[in-house]
C-alpha positions as CSV (number, residue, x, y, z in Angstrom):
1,M,30.4,-11.6,-4.7
2,L,28.6,-12.9,-1.6
3,T,24.9,-13.9,-1.8
4,L,23.2,-14.3,1.5
5,K,19.6,-14.8,2.6
6,A,17.4,-11.7,3.1
7,D,16.8,-12.8,6.7
8,S,20.4,-11.8,7.5
9,V,19.4,-8.3,6.7
10,N,16.0,-8.2,8.4
11,E,17.5,-9.5,11.6
12,N,19.4,-6.2,11.9
13,A,16.3,-4.0,11.6
14,V,16.3,-1.3,14.4
15,G,13.4,0.3,16.2
16,R,14.6,3.9,15.9
17,I,15.0,5.2,12.4
18,P,16.9,8.4,12.0
19,K,15.0,11.2,10.2
20,K,18.2,12.7,8.9
21,I,21.9,12.1,8.5
22,T,24.5,14.6,7.7
23,P,25.7,15.0,5.0
24,D,22.7,13.8,3.0
25,S,23.7,10.5,1.4
26,L,21.0,9.9,-1.2
27,L,22.5,9.6,-4.7
28,D,19.3,8.5,-6.5
29,T,15.7,7.8,-5.6
30,F,13.5,5.8,-7.9
31,V,9.8,5.1,-7.5
32,Q,7.7,3.1,-9.9
33,V,3.9,2.5,-9.8
34,H,2.6,0.1,-12.4
35,Y,-1.0,0.4,-13.6
36,L,-3.6,-1.1,-15.9
37,L,-5.0,1.5,-18.4
38,R,-8.6,2.1,-19.3
39,I,-7.5,4.1,-22.3
40,E,-5.3,3.4,-25.3
41,K,-1.6,4.1,-25.0
42,E,-1.8,6.7,-27.8
43,I,-4.4,8.7,-25.9
44,L,-2.3,8.5,-22.7
45,L,0.8,10.0,-24.4
46,S,-1.1,12.6,-26.4
47,S,-3.2,13.9,-23.5
48,A,-0.6,13.8,-20.7
49,N,0.8,17.3,-21.3
50,E,-2.6,18.8,-20.9
51,L,-3.1,17.0,-17.6
52,F,0.2,18.2,-16.1
53,D,1.1,21.5,-17.8
54,S,-0.2,23.6,-14.9
55,D,2.8,22.9,-12.7
56,F,5.0,20.4,-14.5
57,S,7.0,21.0,-17.7
58,L,7.3,18.7,-20.6
59,V,11.0,17.8,-21.1
60,K,12.1,18.0,-24.7
61,L,14.7,15.4,-25.1
62,S,17.9,16.0,-27.1
63,G,19.3,13.7,-29.7
64,E,21.9,12.4,-27.3
65,I,19.3,11.4,-24.7
66,K,17.1,9.8,-27.4
67,Q,20.0,7.5,-28.3
68,S,20.3,6.4,-24.6
69,P,19.2,2.8,-24.0
70,E,17.0,4.0,-21.2
71,F,14.9,6.2,-23.7
72,R,11.9,4.8,-25.5
73,D,9.8,6.4,-28.2
74,D,6.6,5.5,-26.4
75,E,7.2,7.6,-23.3
76,I,6.9,11.2,-22.2
77,L,9.0,12.9,-19.5
78,F,8.0,15.8,-17.2
79,S,9.9,17.8,-14.6
80,G,8.9,20.3,-11.9
81,R,8.6,20.8,-8.2
82,G,11.9,19.1,-7.6
83,I,11.1,15.8,-9.4
84,F,11.2,14.1,-12.8
85,F,8.6,11.5,-13.9
86,R,8.2,9.5,-17.1
87,I,5.0,8.1,-18.2
88,R,4.8,4.8,-20.2
89,E,2.0,2.5,-21.1
90,K,2.4,0.3,-18.0
91,F,3.9,2.5,-15.4
92,V,4.9,5.9,-14.2
93,S,8.5,6.2,-12.9
94,F,9.6,9.0,-10.5
95,T,13.1,10.2,-9.7
96,C,14.5,13.0,-7.5
97,S,18.2,12.9,-8.6
98,E,19.1,16.6,-8.4
99,G,19.0,16.9,-4.6
100,Y,16.6,14.8,-2.5
101,I,13.6,16.8,-1.3
102,G,12.7,14.3,1.4
103,W,9.9,11.7,1.6
104,V,7.6,14.2,3.3
105,K,7.6,16.3,0.1
106,Y,8.3,13.6,-2.4
107,R,5.4,11.3,-1.5
108,P,2.6,14.0,-1.9
109,L,4.0,14.8,-5.4
110,I,3.8,11.1,-6.4
111,Q,0.3,11.0,-5.1
112,D,-0.6,14.2,-7.0
113,V,0.6,12.8,-10.3
114,L,-1.2,9.5,-9.8
115,Q,-4.4,11.2,-8.5
116,R,-4.7,13.2,-11.7
117,M,-4.4,10.1,-13.9
118,Y,-6.8,8.2,-11.6
119,D,-9.4,11.0,-11.5
120,A,-9.2,11.3,-15.3
121,N,-10.3,7.7,-15.4
122,W,-7.2,6.6,-17.2
123,I,-6.2,3.9,-14.7
124,S,-8.3,0.9,-13.6
125,A,-5.9,-0.9,-11.2
126,F,-2.3,-1.1,-9.8
127,P,-0.6,-4.4,-9.9
128,R,2.9,-3.4,-8.6
129,I,4.8,-0.7,-6.7
130,S,8.5,-0.4,-6.1
131,I,11.1,1.9,-4.7
132,R,14.9,1.9,-5.1
133,F,17.1,4.2,-3.0
134,I,20.9,4.4,-3.6
135,N,22.9,5.9,-0.7
136,S,26.5,7.1,-1.3
137,L,28.5,7.2,2.0
138,P,32.1,8.0,2.8
139,W,34.2,5.1,1.9
140,A,35.4,2.6,4.5
141,P,35.7,-1.2,4.3
142,L,32.2,-2.6,4.4
143,G,33.2,-4.8,7.4
144,S,33.6,-1.6,9.5
145,Q,30.4,0.0,8.2
146,V,27.8,-2.7,8.6
147,K,27.0,-5.4,11.2
148,L,27.6,-8.2,8.7
149,K,30.8,-10.2,9.0
150,F,32.6,-11.0,5.8
151,P,34.8,-14.2,5.6
152,E,38.5,-14.0,5.1
153,L,39.5,-16.0,2.1
154,P,42.7,-18.2,2.7
155,H,45.7,-17.9,0.5
156,L,44.5,-14.6,-1.1
157,P,45.7,-11.1,-0.5
158,K,43.5,-8.8,1.6
159,S,40.5,-7.7,-0.4
160,E,40.4,-4.0,-1.6
161,H,36.9,-4.3,-2.9
162,T,33.7,-6.0,-1.6
163,L,30.4,-6.6,-3.3
164,Y,27.6,-8.0,-1.2
165,Q,24.2,-9.0,-2.6
166,T,21.1,-10.4,-1.1
167,S,17.5,-10.9,-2.2
168,G,14.4,-12.4,-0.7
169,Y,10.8,-11.8,0.5
170,N,9.6,-10.6,3.9
171,P,6.4,-12.0,5.5
172,G,4.3,-9.1,4.0
173,G,5.1,-10.2,0.4
174,F,7.6,-7.5,-0.3
175,Q,10.7,-8.4,-2.3
176,I,13.9,-6.9,-0.9
177,D,17.0,-6.5,-3.0
178,V,20.3,-5.2,-1.5
179,V,23.6,-4.6,-3.2
180,L,26.5,-3.1,-1.2
181,T,29.7,-2.0,-2.9
182,D,32.7,-0.5,-1.1
183,N,35.6,1.4,-2.7
184,A,33.4,2.5,-5.6
185,R,34.0,5.6,-7.8
186,L,31.0,7.5,-9.2
187,A,30.9,7.9,-12.9
188,G,32.4,11.2,-14.1
189,S,33.6,12.1,-10.6
190,D,37.2,12.7,-9.5
191,E,36.3,12.6,-5.8
192,E,37.3,10.0,-3.2
193,P,35.8,6.5,-3.5
194,V,32.5,5.9,-1.7
195,S,30.4,3.0,-0.4
196,L,27.2,2.4,-2.2
197,F,24.1,1.1,-0.5
198,D,21.6,0.1,-3.2
199,I,18.3,-1.1,-1.7
200,G,15.1,-2.0,-3.7
201,V,11.7,-2.9,-2.3
202,A,8.8,-4.0,-4.4
203,K,5.5,-5.7,-4.2
204,T,3.4,-7.4,-6.9
205,T,-0.2,-8.2,-5.9
206,P,-1.9,-11.4,-7.2
207,I,-5.0,-9.3,-7.8
208,P,-4.2,-5.7,-8.9
209,M,-5.2,-3.1,-6.4
210,E,-8.2,-1.0,-7.7
211,S,-7.8,1.6,-5.0
212,L,-5.2,4.3,-5.4
213,Q,-5.1,4.7,-1.6
214,E,-4.2,1.1,-1.2
215,A,-1.4,1.4,-3.7
216,L,-0.1,4.4,-1.9
217,S,-0.3,2.6,1.4
218,E,1.8,-0.2,0.0
219,L,4.3,2.4,-1.3
220,D,4.6,3.9,2.2
221,K,5.3,0.4,3.6
222,A,8.0,-0.2,1.0
223,H,9.6,3.1,2.0
224,T,9.6,2.2,5.7
225,I,11.1,-1.2,4.9
226,E,13.9,0.5,2.9
227,K,14.7,2.7,5.8
228,E,14.6,-0.2,8.3
229,V,17.0,-2.3,6.1
230,F,19.4,0.6,5.4
231,F,19.8,1.8,9.0
232,G,19.4,-1.7,10.4
233,M,22.6,-2.8,8.5
234,L,24.8,0.0,9.7
235,S,27.0,-0.6,12.7
236,P,26.3,1.7,15.7
237,E,29.8,3.1,15.5
238,F,29.6,4.0,11.8
239,L,26.1,5.4,12.2
240,A,27.3,7.7,14.9
241,T,29.7,9.3,12.4
242,L,26.8,10.3,10.2
243,N,25.3,12.6,12.8
244,P,21.9,10.9,12.9
245,E,18.9,13.0,14.0
246,Y,15.8,11.3,15.4
């Protein structure tokens, strides 16, 4: 595993960010917005269905899902309009795993959910926002896909697998975490290996944000940073193979 400074990623940021690549590479998209509650957790969980049942469906979890380490008894899960979101005492977590609908559609749905909770006077402030996008691209050695140069290790056979990891903060106070893996195989898939670009961007504010619009503005900044980092890492030659549209 190589661990490099985040500056080595930021230096590669590009001015023009593609609006689309083909085929669509997003494997998972996670968004979390942490909040401070004005109400008790029990009221939150018991009243959530009434707040969202007009256009979101309560997901009834099977016994197998309930045994998953990701499941907790003190959460409630909804689906609808192309997204899933789970509500817990300290945050709401969104995902769009069954076909990415695009940020233009995803972002308003996130706002809609948060706006309902905020207007119901359930939330007093927002201490943290985060996004994590995982791109799955056709496999090739990472050295041919990204601008980074990986060292050749003496007296060892040529590497068949590379894991690159970097973490740090940008001047705006956003934490950026990047994990790149080549020659990876997706769980439960018999298809060809892929390269995974796992990028997380988060910001925790010293004083929680009382304004929902401020929290959403920080979320938009985090999304832009993720795109700048992702496309800024790709070599021009490899990016050209992804049919970018601007």
